[in-house]
N, C-alpha and C positions, 0 to 999 in steps of 0.2 A: 504493500500500500504506500502511495506517495504521501509523505508526511510534510505538509507545507510548513509547519512550525519548525521543522528541522532542516529546511532547505532555503538558503545555504546553512551549514552547520553553525549554530550560534556560538560565539566566543564570549561576548560581553553581555551580561545580564544586569541591568540597572535595578538594584534592590530598592523597591519603593520609589522608582524614578531617580532623578538626579538629586538624591536626598542629602548630598554634601552641600549643595548650594541653595536648595529650596525646601520648604516644608514637605516632609515625606508624604507620599500617597496623595498628592494634590495635583491638579491639572498643570500648574506651573512646573512642578518637578517632572511630570511626564513629558511635557512639551520641550523642556530643556534637554532631556535625555534623547528624545527623538531628533532634535536639531543637531546634536553632536554625533548622531549616527550609530547609536547602540543597536544591538541585535534584538534584544528582548527587554520589555519592561516587566519586572516582577512586582506583583501587587497582591492585596488581600481584600476580601469582601465579607460583609455582614448583611443580614436581612433586617430591615426596620420592622416596626410593629405593624406598618401598613403595607408590607410585602414589597418594599423597594430595596434593590441591592445597592448598597453603599460601599464605596472603597474606604477601607480603614484597617489598620492592623490590630490595635489593642482591643482587649475586651471592654475597656472603658474609655471615656473621653478626656479624663483628667490630664494625662501626660502632655497632650499636644493641642488642647483647645481651652477656652474659658468656660467650658461646660462640664457636666458631671453625669455619671450614670453610663449605661451601656447603649450601644446602637439599637439593640433589640427592643429596648423599652421606650424608644422614641419613635415618633412618626418622622417622615421625611421633612415635612415643613418645620417641625421642631428643631431638627438638626441644622437647618439652614440659618438658625439664629446664632450659631456658634462660629467663632473665629478659628479656622483651621491653621492660620499662621501665627497664632497667639504665642506659642512657646518657642518657636525656632530662634536660635541664636548662634552666631558664628564665634562668639567670644565668651562662652561659658556663662551667659546670663547677664552680661553687662548691657548689651543692646538687643533689641528685638525688631529687626528690620522689616518683618512682614506683618507685625501686629497692627490691626486696624486697617489693613490694605484690601479688605474685601475677599480674602481667600476663604472659600467655603468647602465643606466636604462635598465630594462629587459622586455621582452615580456611575455604575459600570457602563451604562448606556452612553453617558457623556464622554467617558474616556474612549470608548470605541468610536464614537462619532468624531471627536476632536483629533484622534490619531488613527485615521482610517486605513493606513497601510502598515500599522505597527503590530508586531507580534507581542502577545501578552502571556505571562505565566500568572495564573490567578488562583490564589489559595482561598478555599472556602472555609471560613472560620466558624460560622454559625452551626450549632449542632442540630437544630431543628431541620427535619427533612425538607421542608418547604423551600429551602435555599437551592436545592438541586433542581427542582422543577423550574423555578424562576430563572436560574442561571442558564439552563438549556434553552428556555424560551427566548431569552435575550440574545444568546449566541446565534440561534437560528434566525431570529428577526433581522440581525445585522449580517447574516451570512458570514460569520466569523469562525466557522468550524475549523478552517485550515490554519488559522493564525493564533489559536490559543492552545494552551496546555492547562489542564485543571490539576491543581495540587490540593492536598489537605492532610492535616495530621489526624483527621477522623476517617478511618477506613470505611465506615458506613457511607460517608459522602462519596468516596471514590467508587465503591461497589455500585452505588446507585447510578452514578454517571456512566459507568461501563455497561450497565444493563440497559438503561433507557436511551443512551446516546453513544453507542459504540464508535461512532465516527469522530467523537471529540477525544483527543488524546489526553491521557492522564499520566502523571508521574506515579511512582510507587511511594507508599508512606512508611513510617518508621518500622512497624512490625514486619512489613514485607521486606524492607531492607535488611533487617536483623536476620531474618530467616535465610536470605541469600548469602549474607556475609558469613554466617556460621557454616553454611554448606561449603563456601569457598575456602574458609580456613581449615575445614576438615577434609577438603579435597573430594567432596561428594556432589559438586555442582552438576546438574544435568547439562548435556551438550547444547540443548535448546532451552532458553529461559521462557519463551512465550511464542505462540503462533499468532501471526497477524501483526499487531501493533508492537512498536519498539518498547523495550523496557527503559525508562528514564529514571536514573538515580538523581535525586537532589538532596545532597548530604553535606554535613560538615566534615572537616578533616578527621575528627575523632568525636565520639559521643559515648556517654555512659561508661567511660573507661576503656572503650574499644577504639583502636585505630582503624579507621575505615579506608582512607586513601593511602594505599601502599602500591608499590610497583606490581606486585602479584595480583592485587584486586583489579587495578586498571587493565592489566594484560588479560586476565581471565574474563572479565566482563566485556571487554572489547571483542574478544574472540567469539562471544555470544551475541554480538551486534547491539550491545547496550550503549546508552549515552550517559556520560557522567558529568554532572554539574555540581560544583562545590560552592558552599556558602559559609559565611559572608566574609570575603577576603578583601582587606583594605590596604595591605602592605605590598609594595611593589616587588620586593624580594620573594615573598610567598606566592604572589601571582605567577612570577616567572618560574619558580620551582614547580608549581602545579602543572603549568603548561608543558614544561620539560618532561614531567612525569607522564604526560599524555592525556590529562583530563580534557574534556571537550569544551567546557564553559566555566567561567568564573562569575559568581554572583557577588556584587560589590556595591558599597555606598559611594565609591569613587570611580565611576565608569570612565572618566577621562584617562586615568592611569592604566586601566585594563586595555583600553583601545591602544594606548601607546605601546604597552608591552606586547600585545598580540600582533600589532603591525610590525614591530621591530623583529619579531620572531618569524615573520612571513607565514603566519597561520590565519591571517584575516585580510 
């Protein structure tokens, strides 16, 4: 199957957009990342109380807005009252350049419309099953099936996507990664990991005391046609080390530096 999301192979994944220079998971952060020529925007979504999919990472609003509570307990109109640029600071809280500038939480539909040719990696955060149906509806409405990958730490969300929308690519989640990682370490990996869609790992270098990204892991998973994306890497030396090791993509808060590294290594 032709995977539009993986063609060409993404190298630079902007974690929550250009979150180094703009408030994370906002349209200005996305538009800046698109302008600099990143491959994929990584983002997160929740479902409001009136069934609107909103882009946001945290379970609550306190860290990055002047509001409080969760996305799930607000309506869309209520969320528009909050300042999504309120807490962003370049200097550790001395100044807040985007406070009061009219930056609002945006919907998934707005992001797809404002970035019509951009590939997105979208993490479903809400645990209620309704987010899956609404996510699929929006992706279908905007004919974005080939430019998105669905991620989630909730396996139930991914299983539901794979069942009702098998044409929408998903990554694999923590418990699935752990199973394959242990099989790899004990040399009992099957020769074929999956039939049909590619297996996409989106993993840190290490987790729960286990080192994930090793030369043998990269080699064995690539032999099985898997794609390896590593998060969240912001140091240039580590970016270069991972690319030299053979990982496919780096997720970062600093996409400018990943672009520089990947270009200098002639892999992009």
